[in-house]
N, C-alpha and C positions, 0 to 999 in steps of 0.2 A: 504493500499500500505506500502510495507516493504522498509526500508534504513537500508542497509547493512554497517556498519564501519569497514573498514578494520583498524582496530587499537585494542587495547586492553586500551587504555588511559581513566584513570577515568576523566580526564580533560574534553575530547573530548564528552564523554557519558554525562556528568553533564551537560555539555553548551546545548545539544542536549534535553537531558531530562526536562530542565527547561522551555523550549519555546511548551513542550507536544509533544515532539518525541522520542522515545523510539526505539534505533536502535538496530540492530541485530550485536553483536560483533565478527568478526570473526578475529583471530590473520592471517597476510598475509605471515608470515615466510619470509619476505625479508632481506637479508643482504644488509644493509644499506651502510657500508664501502664497500664493493664489487663493490656495483651496481657504488658508486660514482669514484671509482678507474676505472671502466670499462670505463665510458663516459669519464671520464676527460682524461684517455689514447688515445681516440678514436678522441676527441678534440684537443690533445695536449696542453691543459693549464687546469687550475684550473675551477671550476665551480662559477660562479658569483651566489649571491643569490638567484634571481629569477629561475635561471636554476636549484641550487640544489634542491628547496623544490617542483619545479612545477615538474621536473624529479621523485622523490621520490613519491610524490603524486600518478603518472601516475604508478609507479612500485606499489606500494601497492595494488591501485585499480583493476588493473590489475590481479594480483596475485590472487584475490578473483573472480573477474568476469570470470577470463577465467581460473582458476584453477579448478582440480577436487575436489570440497568441495560440502558437503550436509549439509542441515540445516534441523533439524527436519524430517530427512528423505528423503527429497526431495531436487532438485537443487535449486540453488540461482534463487530467483525471486521477482526482484523488481529493485532498483537503488544500486549501491555500490559507497561509497566515500572514496576516499584515500586523507589523508593529510600528510604535513608535515611543519616544523618549525625551523628556523635559526635566530639566531640574530647578525648581522654587526655593529661593531664598528670602525670607522675607515678604513673603506674596507677589514676587517678581519672579516671571519665567526666565529662565536662561537656556537659549538654544546654542546653537556652534558659533563661538566668539569670531571665526575666520582669520583675524588679524591680531598681532601679538599684544598691542596695546590694549585692545580689548580684553584679550583671555588675563591681561596682569590685572586690569580693572578689577574683572570678576573675581579672580580670586584672593585680593583685597576684601572684597565686599564680602565673598564667603567664608573668609576666615575672621572677620569681624562678626557676622552673625553667629559664627562657631558651627554652621553645618547648614542643612537642608533638606529637602524632599525629593527623590528621583520617582516621577510619575512614569509608568510603563503601561502602554497601551497595547491592546491584543485584539486581533479581530479572525478568528476562522470561520472559512465559508467551504461547506461541502459539495464538491463537484465530481463526487464520483459517477461514472458512467454507469456501471453495473454494478446493482446494490442488492444484497442477499436479502430476502424477506425478513430474515430475521432481524435485521438491522432497524425497520421500523420505517424505511426508505429516510429522505431528507431529514435532518433533523435527529436521528438514531433514538437509541433506548432511552435518555433521559434519566441515567443511573442515578442514583441517590449516594450518599456517603463521604461524599468528598468534600474540599473545603479550596476556595469559598463556596456556599452557596449559590446555585443558579436560579436566578428568578425569570420566570418564561413571559413572555408578552406577546400579545395577540399579533402584534403588525411592527415591521421594524420602521415606525414614525418617529414622532418625536419633535418635529417641525426641521428645521435648519439642519439640527444636529442628527435627525434620523434615529436610528437605533443607539447610536452611541449616547444620546441624550438620556438613555433609561439608566445609565451606569455612571451619574458624575455626581453621585453625593457622596463619594469614598474620603475620608477623613485619611490626614498622612499617617502613614504607618498602615492604614488597612489595604482593602481588597474588596473587590465586587465584579459580579457577572450577570447577564443577562443575556437571553437566546431568544429569536423569534425566527420561525420559517428555515431556512437552510442556513443560519449563522448563529454564532456565538461572539458576545463582546464582553470584553474584562477590563479592568484596569486595577494594577499591583501598585504599592507604593513602598519604599523604604525610606528610613530616615537616618541621614549619615551625619556622624560627627566628625569634626576635621581635629589633627592636632593643634594645640592652641600654641605651640613654640615654633611654628614655620617662619621662617626668617625671609626678608624682601630678596635676599639672596637666593634662597631654595625657589622662590616665585621665579626668578628672573631665570635661573636654571632650566627648571621645570618649561616652563614657556617656550626658551629656545630651542627644547628639543622637537618643537612642533606638532608634539602629539594632542595636546590640548585645543587645537585651533577647530578639527573637525569633528568636535564630537561635543553632543549636549551636556552642559553644564562646566567647559573646559575642564574635565578630568575623565580617566577612566580608571576604574576599579581594577583591571587586568593588565594593567601597564604600568608606567613608572609611579602616577599618584596613589596606588595602593599603600606605599609607605607614611602618606600622608591623612591618611584616612585611619580614624582610630576605632570607629563602632558604627557598626550597620544595623538598624532594626527593620529586620524586614527580609525577604531571599535575596542574598547576594547574586544571582545571576539576572535580577531584577535590573540591578544597578549597572551590568553589561550591556543589557540590550533586549531582552527579554525573561519573565518570570517562568522558568520552567515548571516550578509546581503548579501554578495558573494554567498554562497552555496544558498540562497533562490533565488538569481537572476540566477544562473547558472540551477536552478530546473525549473523555469518559462521560461526564454528565451532559454533555451537548449530544454526542453521535455514539455512544456505549463503546466508543474504541480505548482500548488499552495502551497503553504508552510502549508496550513490547509490539506491539502491532504492524510500529512503523519503524522499527528498527530495519537499518539498510543492510543488504548484502555487496553492495558496491558503488564507491562514488558516480556523482553525475555531474554537468557542467552549469554553465549560467547561459541564462537566454535574454536576450535584450528587445523590450518592445517599446513601443512608443504609443501612447492615449491622448 
């Protein structure tokens, strides 16, 4: 059974690979800034952390699941996963800094606050072409017993946010999950505490590596910044790029699929599409 990753993120692919899952990478081609601007305009306000990551996760997954994409000569056949992350400090959402000066400034702000909340959005869409009747068709078996609990809604509505609008009341350090039709959307979060003795010289040295420039929040827990993070309250994998426990729960509770059902026997490549 295939898992399509609507991303070319090496970190997300590595997370899945270390658990025995080798996803099919498909670049979703989503203009994230345009998507955020569109939804914020419709709402008449800025998006919260949970809203932002949930909405973009859905956008990315849908771009692959519902787009005109073929893999290995055929259409998508399996589950499509889209994810997004954002780091929040004192009510301010931090995306990718891109510029060294911006990264240094963000690190000074994060250290002054002592830490922040990493929001991780997830969306899984069922695009299996051949379904076992025992699976109950799209939407699966809706099994109970895993965490976080899933809340099923009748339609993927919710105004400009769509189904993502039903899973945005997550508190820092918490998680939530909703399902409708052929998809499940979840938000997980982790509260991070930074070292209280990090010097300006250490900030400059870290920024000079280039590592923080293209990652949400200007740091990576699986890289050089790990030494500067003293505590994580939540799933460590959520800080890297996706919450493995939550993804497992989405597949099990939303579709009746066990984690080991996705273990791969051989690696696959990357497919680029434009939407």
